[in-house]
N, C-alpha and C positions, 0 to 999 in steps of 0.2 A: 222227559223235555216240549211233550203235549200239552203238560198243566201249565210248566211259564208262557207255554205259549198261547194259552186262552187266557192269563194275567194278563199278556202284554197285551194282546189284543184288548180289551176289557181295561184297566188304567191308564193306557200309553194314547194307542191310536186309533179308537174306538170315542174315545172326546172330539180327537181332530178329525173325524170323518175320513180316515185313514182304513185300510182292511189289510192285515199280515199276511202274504202269501210265502215269506221265505224268512227263515231264523238259520244260527249257524250260534256256539258257541264259539268263544277264539281268544287268544290273546295275544300280543306287540310280540315281531320276535324279535329275541336277541335281548332283550327287557324279562325284570322280574314279575314271574308269573302273576296279572291280576285279569283277571276274568270278565270279559263283555261280550255282549252277543250286537250279530248285526242280523237285520234287521230289514225284506226285502220289502215296499209298503205303494200301495194304487190307494188314490182318495178314490172316494165315493161318488163325485162331482164331476161335471165335464165340465171340462176337458179335462183328461185325465191326467193323473201327476204320478211316477214312479220316482220312488226315492229306494235311497238306502242310507238308514237310519242307526247310530250308535248308539245300544243302550247298557247304562251301566248301574247294578246295583248303590245304593246310596253306603256311606259309611255308616252309620246306623246297621245297614240291613232288611230294614224292615219294609222297602220299597222301591221300585225300578226308575232311574230318570235318564230322559233323551239328551245325552252328554253332543249328538255333531251330527248335524245330517248332510248328504248330499244328493244331487239330482242325478237320475241317471242316466241324460244329455253329458252332463260332465265326464260321466264316466268313456277313459280312453280305449284302456287296455287292461284283461283281465289275466295275469298270468298264473296256470295251474301248479308251476311249476316243474312238472316231468306226468306225462299223458305214460308212459305205463308202470312207471309204480307206485303206492301208494305215499303217496307223501303230504301229508297234511299242510304243508305251506300251502299257502299261495298272494298275490301281491295283486291289489285294486290300483292303477295311474289314473288319480280323477290330477290336481291341479300339481300334484308332488305325490311321492310313491307311499301305498302304505302297504307295511309289510305287517302279514299273518300268520298264527299259527290257530287250526284249527282245533278242536277236541279229539277228533275223529275227519277219518278220508272219508265215512260215509255222509256225515252232516257237508263238508267241502263239496260233497260232489255235488251234492244232493240242492244245496244254493247258490252254485255254478251253474246245474239245469237251470235253478227256478228264475237266474239274473239275463242266461240263453232265454228264455221266453216271452219273458216279460221284452226283451230288446226287441226278438223278432217280429213280435205285437202291435207294439206303442213306440217306437223309436224309427224316424227316417233312417238317422245315423249312427248304421251300424259299430257294437262294440267289436274289437279284435282282440276274443282267446286265442290262446298262445297254449303250448304245451295242456292243452284238453282234449280227452278219447271221443273221437266221432261218433258212441257209441253216447254221452252227455247229450249231444246238441244235434237230437232228436226232431226233426221236422211238423211242425204243428198236424193235424189232422187235416182233409183239402176241402173240408164242409166249413173249416174256418177261413178255409180261403177267398170259397164263396162267399162270405159273411160280409155284406157293406162295411164297412170300414167303418163310420159312425157306431155301427149295430158291436160290432169285433171291441166295444171295449166297455162294454157293460160284462164285470163278470160276477156273476154268480154265487161263486162258490166261496167262504170264508177260510179255506186254506190250501196246499200247491195239489190235494186231488182235488178236487173243485174247479178245480183250473183245468185240470187234464181234463175231466167226466164230462164239463156242464155242456151243452152245444142247443141253444135258444131253437125253437121252432120255426119252423119256415110258415110263411105266408099261406100258403096253402093245408100245411097240418093246422094251424090253428080252425083254419075256413072249416074242414071237415069236423074236429072235436065240437067247433060251436051249432053245425047242424044236426050233430048225432043227438050231443046236449039239446038241442030242438026238438027233437023226436022224442025226448023221452024228460018229463016235463017237469019228473022226479027226481033226479041225475041233480040235481042242488041239496035237495030236503036231503035226499034217501039213497046216499053213496053208496051203500052197500049193494042195496038193490039194482045200480045201476051197473059197478060191476063187477057183478052175475053175470046178467046178461050179455054184458061184454063180453066173461069168460063163452060160454056160450054161444055165441058169434063165432067167438076165433074155434072154436072145437069141430065146427061145423065146417068155418072156412080150412081148417086145417083138412079134414078127412076128405070135403073137394079138390084137395092139392094132392094125394096122396092115388084117387080114381084117377085124374085124370094123368097124374103119372103113368098107372099098370095101363093104362089106355094109350099109350103113346108107347108099346115094348115094341109092333113091329116095326115102330120105325126107325124106330131102338139100333133094331137087327141091320136096317138096311144102310142106316148109318153105319156100322159096324164096318160089314163090307165095305162099302167105299172106303171106311178107311185103311183094310188091310187090300186094296190094289193101292192105291196110294201108297205105303211104304213098299213094295216091291218095285214102284218107277223110281221113287227112289235109290233105292239098290243100283239100279241102274244107271241113275247118270253118278254114285258115285262111284262105280268102275269106270264108266268114262274119264271120271276128272281126276281118278289115282294113271289111267293112263297116257293123259292132259302132264300129270305133274311129273311123271318121268323124263317127257319130252323137253319139259323146260326147266328140268334140273342140268341133263345134257346140254340144254344153250347156255347156260348159267356157269358149268364147267368152265368151261369155253370163250365167253366172257371175258370170266377172272382169269386166265389165262392171257391174254388178251389186255389187260389191263394192265396185268407185272407188268409186261412187257414194254407197254407205254412209262408206266414208271420208273423204270430203270432208265431207258431211253431220258425220262425226263431231268432224272437225277444227277446222268452223264454229264447232262446241257449246262446242266447248273453249277456241276461241281467245275467244267469247262471256264464257263465264264467266269466264276469264283477264282481260278486261278489266276483266266488272264486279269482281271482287276488285279490283284498280289505282286504282278508282275507289273502292272503296271503303276501302281503306289513306287514301290523300290525303285523304279525307274526315273520313275518323277522326281519321287523325294531323297534318294541318297545316289543321285548320278552330281560330279562333280562336274564343271566344263572343263577341259584344258587352259583356257583361258584364266580362267580364279585361280589351277592348280601351279600354272608358272607366276600368277604375280604373288600367289601364298611363298613360293618358293624361289622365286626373283627378282620379284617387283622391286621400283624404283621407290624406296620412304625419304626422297630431300625434297622431289619435283612436285605440287600438285597434284600433277595427273595420276604420275606413282602410288599416290597417299589415297586419292579418289578409285583408284583403281584395286588398291590392296580394302579399305574398306569394305567396297564391298563384295571382293570375296572371304574376305573375312566372315562376312554376315549367312554369305552365301555355305560357308564351311559348315559356322554355328545353326543355322536350319536344319543341313544336312546330318549334322553329331544329336541334333536337339529333339528330331522326329520321334515321334508315338510309334514304337513299332506294335508289329501287331502280336496277338503271341503265337509264338514258331517260330518266326523270323530269324530269332538269336542262333533257331538250328545253324539255318541256312548258308553253306560255305562258301558264298559270294557276299551275305553279310557282312562275315565275319573278317572274310578280308579289305570290305567297303572299309566298316571299321576303323582294322589298321591303319588305312588308306590314309583315312580323317585324320588319325591319331595321330600318326608323324608330318601328317601337314603343317598339325596343331603346332603342334611342340618346334617346327620348325619355326614357324613363322615367330612363334613367341618367343624364342631363342633371337631371332633377326630385329625383331621392332625393342626386348627390352636391350641389346646391346648399340641401336640407336637412340636409343632414347639417353641412356647410362653419358654415351658421350657428346648428345648436347647436354643434362646438365654438365658432366662435368668440364665444358668447352667456354659452357657460362658462367663457371664459377667462378674459373681463372680471365676472361677475356675482359668482365665491365670492370676490372681498376684502371685501368690505362684512362679513364674517363673521368676518375672520382674526382682529379681537383680541380678541370674546369667546373664541374660543379659546387664543391663545395666554397668555393671561392666567392662562390656568389651567392649563399644561404641554400640548398636546394639539392634534391633529392634526388638521384637520377630515375629515371623513367622505367619501367619495365614495358611496357605494353606491348614494343615491337616480341621482343623474347615470347609474351603471355601469344599475343595474335600470331604467330607459328606455331608454339604448340600447342596451341588449340585444333587446330589442324589433325593432333592428335589424337584428337577427346574421343571421339567413337569408336579409336582402335585399343583408348584404355577401355573404356570401359567391357569390349571382348575381352582383354587380357583381364580385366577385372574378372570375369563371370567364368572366363576359362583356364587362367592356372593363378591362384592366389596371393602365390606365395613370389611370382613373375611381378609379379601387382604391387604389392608389400613390399618388394624390392625395393622395388623403382620407386615407391614413394619413400621410405629411408632414404635412399640418393639423393633425392629431390630434396628432402628434407633438409642433408647434410649439407650439401651443397650451397645451395640457397642460403643455412642459416649464417655460412662464414660469409658468405658476400655481402649479407644485409648487415653485419657483425659489420666486417669494414667501415660500410658505410655509413652508416648510422655512427659508430666510434668520430671518422671524421667528420660527419654533418655538429656531431655537440660538439665537437672541438672545436669548428670553426666559431659554431652559436657563442661560446663559452669566451673565446678571446674576442668577439665584438661585445660580447654583456661587458670586460675586464673592460676594456676601449671607451666603455659609457660616461668613465669616470675622470679619462684621462684629463679634459680641460680642470678639472676641480685640482686637477693637483699641484698646478702654480697657486694659487689660494689659499691652498694649507702647507703650502711644503715646509712653514718656518712650525708648524706644531712638535714637539719632541713625540720623538717617535724611538722606541730601540730595536737596534737590528738582528737580538735571538726574534724580538716577537715578531718583528717582517719576516724573518729566515723561515717560525714555523708554521703562522698563515699561510706562509706562499707556496708551502711542504705540502698544510693540505690541502690547498687550491689544487695541486698538481698532481695530490694522491687521489681524488675525486675527479679526475678530468680525463681519467685515463689516458690519454696520447698525447699529454700538453708537450709532454718530452720530445717532440720531436721534432722542431728547431729551434733557431735564437732567437727568433723576432717572437715566437708566442711564448718561450720563456720571458721575454723582456715586459711585452707587454701584460703577461701574469701578475709580473714584478708589481708595477704600477695597476696593477687592480688588487695587489693584493694591499699595497697604503691606500688609495682610495677606499676599498671596503673599510678598511679600521674607521677612515675618516667619517664616511658613510652613515658606522655603528656610531660611533658620537654622535652623528645627527639626528640621530633617531627620534620617534617622535614625543621620548619624555627625557632627552640628554642635558642632563646635566652641566657638559662640560661647558668649554671655551668657545663654542660656534652653536650656532641652535639649530634647526629641520630647512628653515628657510635660506641656509647661505646654501645648499640644492642647485644646481639646475634643473629647475624644472624640464630641459630636455634632453637628460640623459633619461629623465623616469618614463616619457615618451619615446625614448630610442630603444631600453631595455622593450616597456609594451609590447613594441612594434618587434622587437628578436625575437621574444614569447611568444608572440601570434603567429608569427612565417615559420617556429618549429614548429610548431602545434600543425597549422596549416600546411606543413607537408608531411607531416607525419600521418596526416588523418588520411589523404587519398592513396598514397600509400600501402597501406594497413587493408584500408578498403577494394586495393583495386589484385592485392595477393589471394585477399579471402575470399572473394570475387572469383579468381581465377580455380583456385585451388578445389569448387564446389563445383566447377564447369568440368574444370580438365580430368579431376579424380572420381567425380562423380560420387557426387556425395552429400547430395542436398536433397535426394527424396526420403527412401527407405532404409531401415534400419541395416547392418551388418555386422558382419563380423569384425573385430577392434584389431587391423595392423599394430602390431607393434615397433613405431615412427618414435616412441621417448624409451627410457629406463632410466629409472631413479638413480640420480648419480651426482655425485657436484665439481662442479667448474670450476676451475681459479683466472678469473679477469687478471690483465696485465700485471695492477697491483698486488695482486697477490693474493685479493680477498675471495671466499671464494663465493661463487653463488651457487646461490641452490634452485634446481630444478621446480617448477610450481607446482602444487600441490596434486597440480591435475594430473601429472604425470605416473604420480606417486599411485593412486590411483585408476587406471588406467581401467585393469578389471571390471570397474563397476558404470566405466559409462558404455549405451547402450543406444544411442543415437548417430547418425552421421554428423549431427551440430556438432558433439563433444570430439567426435574424430576432427573435425575442421579447427574448433578451434586449439583442440591436442595439439596438432602440426602449426600452426598460427604460436602457437607458444612456445614449440623448437625453433621455429626459424626467428621473430621478434623478440627472441629470451634477454637482447640485450636491453630492449627500450624503456622496460621501465624501471634498470639503474640507472640506465643514461637522463631518462629526467628525474630521475633522485638528484642525480649528481647536479643536473642543470637551476634545479628550484634550490637545493643548499647554496650553492653561488649567486642565487639573484637572492636569496634571504643576505650570506651574506656582505652584498655591496650595499644595501638598501632594506633596512627591512621595514618601507614603504612598498616594495617589490612585491610582496603577500599581497595587497591587495590585487595589484593587475592577475596577479598570476590564481586568483580564486576565480576571480571571474569571469578570466580566459577557461581557465578548469572547465568550472564550473558548464560556459554553454557549451562546450568541446561533449562535454559527457553527455551532455542535453540531446543534445545534435545525435553524436551516434547510437544513443536509446534508444531513438525515436526513428534511427533505419534499424535495430536490430537487439534491443537489450541483452541477449544473450553470448554475441559477437568478439573475437578477441579486444578487440580496439574498445570496447564498452567495459569491459572487462579492468583492461589495465589502466585507461585513464580513471573507473575511477576509484583503484588501487590508488593513483596518484592522487588522488582529486581528496583521498584520506590526507596524505603525510601535504598537505597543500593548506588544509583547514586547520590539520595539525601546529602547522607553522604558524598560520594567522592567529590563532590562541595564544601559540607559545610568544609570538610579538606582542599581541594584548595585556598580556599577564605579565614580562618584562616591562612595560610599559607604567602599569599601576605600580610594581616595586619599584623600579626606581620615582614615583612619583614619591610615592612613602618612606623612600630613603636621600631624600631632597635632605639637603642643611640650607641653610639662609647667612649670610655676611653678616656679624653684631655691628661695623662699624658702618653700614651705607644704605640705607633706604629701601625698602622692598620692591616698590612698583608690579608691573605686570609678569605675574610668577610665571616662569620656562613654560612651562607643563600647560596653563592654562592659554597663554597665544600658540605650544605644540599641539595642543586638542582642536583649535582652530584649525590649523593651516591641518593636519587631519582630517579634519570634519569638509573643509570642502574642496581639500584633495579626495577621499571618500566618494562624495558627492557625484565629483566626475565619473570616480572610477565604475560605480556601484549604479548607474541612473539606467532604469530600464531591467537590471540584471536578475538571474533564476536565483540566484544565491542573498538576496536581500535582509531575511533573516536575521545571517550570521551576522551582517553589518550593522540593525538596530541591534540584536543583544549584546555586541562587543559596546555600540553606542551606551546605554546603560551601564552597562561596568563600566567603563570612562570616566561619564560623567559623574557617576557616584563617588569613583575612587577622587574626582577634580574640587568637588564637594568639599568629604573629608580633608583630605590636605588642605585648601587653603585655610578650612579654620586651624588645621594643625600647624599651618605657617602662620595664619595671625595672632595665633597663642603664647609661637613660642621669639615672635617678634620684639626689639628689644628698641631699637631707632624709630621706627612707626608703627603708626597705633591702630590696633585690633581694626579701630572699628574704618581705619583708611584702606587694610590692606582689604579686608571682607569686603568694603565700598567700590573698591575701583574691580576689582576680581569678577566681583556678581555682576559688576556694570558690565563686563570686555565680555565673559558667558552670558548674556540677558543680551544685549546687542552679538555677538556669531549667534547665535541659537532661534533669535529675531530676521536676523539677515539669511540664512542657510532656511530656516523653514523645515525643520524636521522631525515633521509626523509622531516619530514614539519618544520625540523628547519634550514634548506639550506640559508638559506636569513637570518638571525643569523646568523649562523656562519660566514657567510662572511663578516656581522654588527660587529661582536665580535673584526677579526681578522682585521677590518681596525680600531676600532680604538684600540686595542691593539699595534698596527703599527706607528701612528698619534703621542697616549699618549709616546711611547718608545721616537719616534725623535722630542718633545718639550722637554722632558727632558734630555735627550742627551744635546741639545743646550741648556737649559739654563742654565746648569750645567757646561756647558762646560765657559762658560764667569766669573767665577771669578775665574781660574788661572790667568787667560789673562788680566784681564780689562783692565789696560791702556792701551793694545798695541789696542783691542778688543774694547776701546773708541775712538782711536784715526784714527784707518780704517772707522770706521764708518763715524765718522766727515770726511774723504776723500772723500767719499762716498756721505757723504750729498752736497759736494760741487761741485764732478760735475752733479749732477742730478741737481745743480742750476744753473748750465750752463759756469760752470769755466771749461773749456779744460781740459785737463790730466799731460800735459808738464806744466799748466800754474800753475796746484797746489803748486811746491816748494816753489813761491813767497805768495805763503801766510804765514803772519807769524805765524801762529799758526799750521800749514805745515808744515813750511820748511824744508830739512834736518835736522838741526841742533836739532828739535825739533825732527823730526826724530831715530836718533841716540841716543838721548836722552833716548827715551820710549825703543826703544831694549836693551840699556843696564841695561833699570833695571829688561828681563827677559832673565839672562844666563842660560844653562840649567839646571845651580844645581840648580838655583830657580824653574825653568818649573818643573824638577822633585820634588821639595818637593812640590810645588801647588797640584800635580797630586797625589802624595802622599796622600795628605789631602782628594786631592777629591773623592779617592778610601776607604776612609772609611768611609768619608761620606755619601757614595753608597751604602758603607756596613751596614751601621745606617738605612740607609732608604729602604729595598727593607727586605723582609723578607729571613728564610731560606727554607721555602716548597717548596716557586716555582722558588727556581732557578734560578733567573735571571738575578746573578752581573754578570760573563762571559760573558752572552747576550750583557748587558750592557756596561760592559765595554771594548767589541770589538766594538758594535760602537759607542763609545765616541770616540775611538782611531780614525776610519775613519772619524770621523766626523771631528778629530783632525786635521786630513794630510790633507782632506778639507780645514776647517779655514788656516791652513799652505801657503799653494799652495796659496791659496787667495789672502793671504799674499803678498805671491811672485808675483804673479802677477799685483797687484795693484804697488806695489816699480817701478820692470820693468816699467811701464804703466804711470806712475805721475813720476819718478824719475830717468828718464833716462840719461846712462852713470856715474850713480852719487857712484855708485861699493858699497853702500849701503847691508847690509845682515843680517838676522837672524842668533841668537849668538848659536845658536841649525840647526843639520840639520832634515833631514828625517828618516835618517836612523838611527841618538838619540833617535831621539820619541818615533820607535819602541821599542827601547833597553829600555826606561826608561817607556814605560807600564809593557813590558811582565817582566823585575824586578820586578815593581810593584805588578802585579799581583800574580808571580811566592813565593813573602815575606810575603802574606799573605795568 
């Protein structure tokens, strides 16, 4: 180790003006053994800096290199692991903890001692040494403490021994040595002579000291005698002290007895105070007043004062029963008797409360039926707010029952749900019966208009029976059956007058007031159901205390199958089948609501089916109204029973809406036209106009506008396709006329309604209308001047084949004589006659409702003038200088067209 120490000093620290004072061979704890050296160094320059340097041998193994350096002032703690046993492990706490294992315990101790000494000498902030033996932490020599701090920082030695033995000369010693060296002038030049002189003088001084000691023997004897006398006095004093100690021991024993007695008295007092506190605690928290006991046993549960007294008594009883008893209280006889009394009072009051509320529920389930006829006559549901207001007085008692008697609480919940479900089922079915009758009456006036329509009795009977089955209790009275018979007849009429019906009547025959009345009835139904469900849900949450914390699920609804009046099985909602998976009180509220209002969804679907039978347009009203109510319910509570039920019904309404659109498209595809009559404006084109006008009125500011836009796109594409199909199949009316008139009607409708999603279709309709108008005009104008047209078509064909224009007149078939012959066949009188016949033919082709005759006639006039100018241009270019002109002028043509239009 000494050789390594000298090598490190020479190779690493001397070039950096550092002195190596301590070294230890270490490796990192817990890792593969890679040895290195930790060195404690100080700088030779002032101010002195103390460092801990990690030195490692190079990979080649021929020299050492400095790997890591720490300032000693950054060292916070040195942990030697064990102060009593030999252990080579130790930790150095710098900015992080470095764990080392020394090659030997001796090296570790030597290094820690060196660190301690350097810390004591140079640092103001002292390092904490943990698990280090006190023998290693020796104080520095006292002489070092007297040395000024500035001088103590100079270390003359080169290793740890030099640090322990070295001591600087004081000022006085330096002066003595200098004066001695001045007396011996040769001290510097002849050190041996100077050393011999010093040795001789030292021997002289030693001899003088010995003689001095021998001369003071008498004084030593006197001193020894005085010491013997002092020892005698000490013995006397010790005897007296022993007697005093015996006396104090007796006093101590008496004081101990007194202290023991006082301690026992204090313990007794403490026990008495604690006993009094326990008795006071039991009296304060486990004593129920006689008034409370009387209220629990015989309190009036019908009057407000009696209910308030029962609430206070039940709360006091709960406090007494739920008091946190201290250890040992349950072994007291008085506490046991009180608990038995409380349990008896609790059971008695719970039984009284359950019986009373059961009677209230049963009475309410049978009593409300007497007022149903009054409410259903005006299409309104009975209000249960008085019952809710009366029952909410018991809400605190229900909460008490929920916390104390879970079984009775669940039994009351089942009883309430059972009787209220019967009550609501009667009210809702009667309510929907009246709504269906009122809906059936919306088409009563139309019966007179279409009474002559052919109808089979078997079909009427079947339709009436279908409506009868869907309406639940429509067999209740003769008048309702008669109304349904009218409804059945008119629903057949309304089906035939749907948007795209090809029967004997169009959708315009329907009375708009009937649709408005249906819309009001449907809105009235939803407006009545919404507050009813919300009020009942709010009451259930408050009365049964189901709005705050998760709780055990009461068995309110078992999976079962019930039958409606019509014999159709009604399945309990899936929530009841998965009751065990519910975990929150919101789910419990929804479960109770599903049981109470299990008939609402069925009745709503039946009402929707009836409305769809009456008139397919009703699906538009129902989609808008139902969407609005679903949106409103979701804003209040997205997970509520009302929101879920209306959402399910909305799916049915949307399905009916889609089915209506698909059926109308199918009717378009199946349309047949008469071969003997002209086509005119197709019924489904006019029907689309009626549908769009009504839909724009219904869906104004509606939430489901996107559904209408999708339906628009489907319908308009079907209209386009089937207009072309009819035009191709038409024999009486030219194809161009069918396309022109119908696309003009579509373009006018879309332009007037300004439906943004159909803007591209509007432009397409205009384009088709313009193209077919132009095509019809050109084809029609070829008939009055047929030979002239053929002649000039031949001229244009020759020019196109390469014949020069001025040489066309030399062609045999197109010479000047042939041209004059053709022109003479079309004098003004013949042209006017031909145009008159053309006007009559166009008039026969076009329908009156679209009023396109004048438009077409004006377009023909423009086209005729264009052809006339074209013929004159060809004559001028192909027959120059011939002087050939038409038999009539443009002014003549304008007069012909004007006189023909006025004469008709």
